[in-house]
N, C-alpha and C positions, 0 to 999 in steps of 0.2 A: 376769400378771407376779406372781409373788411378791411381797410387800413386805419378806417375811422375810429370803429369799433371793436375791432377784433374780433367779433363773429362773423360766422359761415358767412355767406353772401346769400340773399333773397334771388331766387331763382324768378323770375316773373311770368307766375300761374296763375292759370284762371280763379276767380275768385273762389267756386266752389272747391276747388284742390287746397286754397291759401285761406279759409273765409278769418282767421285771428288777425288782426292788424299789426304789422310791422312792428310797431310800438312796445304790445304785450309780448308777440314774437322773442325779441332784445331784451328784454323785460326776464323771461322765464330762463332766454340762453345766458346771461347775466350772471341768474341766480340758480345757476343747473344742482347747487349742490344743495343749496333748499329743498329744490325740486325733488331732487335722491331722497332726502331723509323724510319729508311730507308720504312719499309715493312707499320710503319702506315703514312708515308711520300705518299706514294703509292697510299693506301686507301685514302685518303683524293682526291689524284690529280683523282684516278679511278673516285670516287662517284661526282667529279667536271664535267669530261668524259661523264659519263651517265646526267646527269643533263638534256637536252634535251629528254629522254630517260622517265627520270622519270613522267614527266609532260605528256604522253602520255597513259601512262600505267594505269590502275586501283589500287587504292593503295594496296589492298591485293594481289596484285601481285611483288609487290617491290621486295623483298627477292630475287627475282629470275632473275631479272633486273641487277646489277648491278657485272657481271661474277666477271672479274679482280679483281675487288675491293673487296671482298669479298674473293677469295683466298690467298690473302696478309693482308686482315686481319686475316683471319683461320692462318697462320702464324704468325703473330706476335703475338699472342694470344696464341698458342700452346708452341711458345720458353719460353714467359714471365714464362706461366705455369711451365713450365720445371724450369726455372729461380729464382723460388720461392717455389718451392720444391712440386709443385702438378701437374706435367705433366699428363695428360689428355689424355687418348690414342684414343678418338673417335674426339678430337677437330686437334691431330695430324694427324687423318688418313684424316678428312676433310681437311686439310693443304695438304696434299701430295697430294691427290685428286684433287684439286683444280690445285696448281703450277703445279702438271702436266701435266692437263689435257689442263687450260689456257696458260700457257707457253709456252704450241708445239701449239697449234688452233691458237692463235692470230699472231703468223708467219707464221702459212701454210693458211691461208686466207691473210695476207697479199703479199705473195707470188701469190695464185691465183686470185685474182684481183690487181695484181700491177696495170696496164695499166689504171684500176678505182682509186686508188689509189693516182691517181696524180695530186689532189688537195691538198692533203696533202704538207707540207713542209716538202723537202727533212731529215731536221734532225730531225722533228717529226715521220719521216717515221721511221728512224734506230734507234729512242728514244726506239718507241713500240715495232719494231724489238729485240732489241737486252735486254731489260729491260724483255721482257717477258720472254725473253732464260733465262734469268738471272734467273729467278723464276723454272725453270727447276732445276736447278744446287742448289739451295735453298734446294726442296723437297727432292733432295740425300743426304741432310745432317740430316733428321730427323729421319732416322735408329739408329742412336746415341742416341737418345733420347727414343724411343720407340721400343717395341717388335711389335708392330702392332697386338693385338689380334682379331681375326675375330669377334668378337662382334661390335670392332671401326672400320675396315673395313667395316663391315655391314654397321651400321652408315653413312658411309661418301658412299659406292654404292648407297643406297637408296634416299641421299639427290641428288646425281648427275642424277644418270637416273631420279629423278623428273624433273631436269632442263632438262635433253633431253627430256621428253617430251611436255614439256611444251615451250619450243624454239621451236620445230621441228614437233612436232606431233599432240597435243591436247593442244590449249593453255589454256585453262580451263574458260579463264573470259578474252576478249578481242582476240587482235593480237598475233601470236608467238611472243613470246618473248628473241627471240636471241637477240644480238650485231647487232646493223644494218651495215646491209653491202654497199657495193655502187653501188652497182646494183640490180635492180627489181628482187623478187625471182624467178622469170619466166625466166627470160636472160637466153636462151641457153646458155652452157660451150662444157666438153666434155662428151666422151663415153656415149650422150644420155641423161646425168642430166643436170637439171638447177639450178641455182645458190643458192636455198636453199640445194637443194640435196648434191652440195657441202661441203659446209660447215655443214650440218648436218652429210656425212658420214665424217668429219675428226671429229666433238667432239666424234662420237660413238667408232670410233678407238681408242680415246686417252682415254675416259672411260675405254674401256675393257682393256687396256694397263696400266692405272694405276691400274685397279682390279688385275693383274697377279703380276705387279712388286710388290703391299702391301702383297699377300698374299705368293708370293716366296718367299720376303723377310724374312716374318713370317716362312713359312719351314725353307731355310735355319736359323736361328736364333736359330730353333727345336733341327734342326741337331746338329748344330754347342753346345749347349746344352749338349746332351745326349751323342755325342764323349767326352764331358770334361769329364761326371762325371763317361764312362765307362774307 
């Protein structure tokens, strides 16, 4: 904990693990309750946005439907727990994974199907694009409040692996549970892939990226601690 700011210290991580400037990190941590509130509002909006999909999905599969709202709920809860003095590594890891994966997957999908999303109002399109990229930014601040222990990362990896399975490969109950895309799943896209393959490939890549970033952060934090002790 920094004696001057009262905020958690910033470990000397490489830029690819901590790309957000320290000043912005500090600002986000100082106004943590505001960030919690914004994410809760985003969560409420997201559940409203997914309302139609809930009605078409078996109740038992509902936890796997609202991907982005769950990510913003995870980070709201993770930051709230930290502010209350009870940071939960598994919850912070879920928040990190969710905000990296969905923060990147949504803009990726909006770009991949840009023509098909012409039905969206331009302001809604821009809002969805930039608000999800903001999720990535806030994910990269979480290294200040958690050490990303391997067991915590494992919880997040299992959850988001299960999300991949029911979204694209084995839906378990009913249809695949991925976010609705604006074209039929079998629509030819590029490189021989259909629409479902394109969105699935994106999410697989982003889950692997989140796993790498979380574990790399853990390793670099451990190295920094070791160097400090020696």
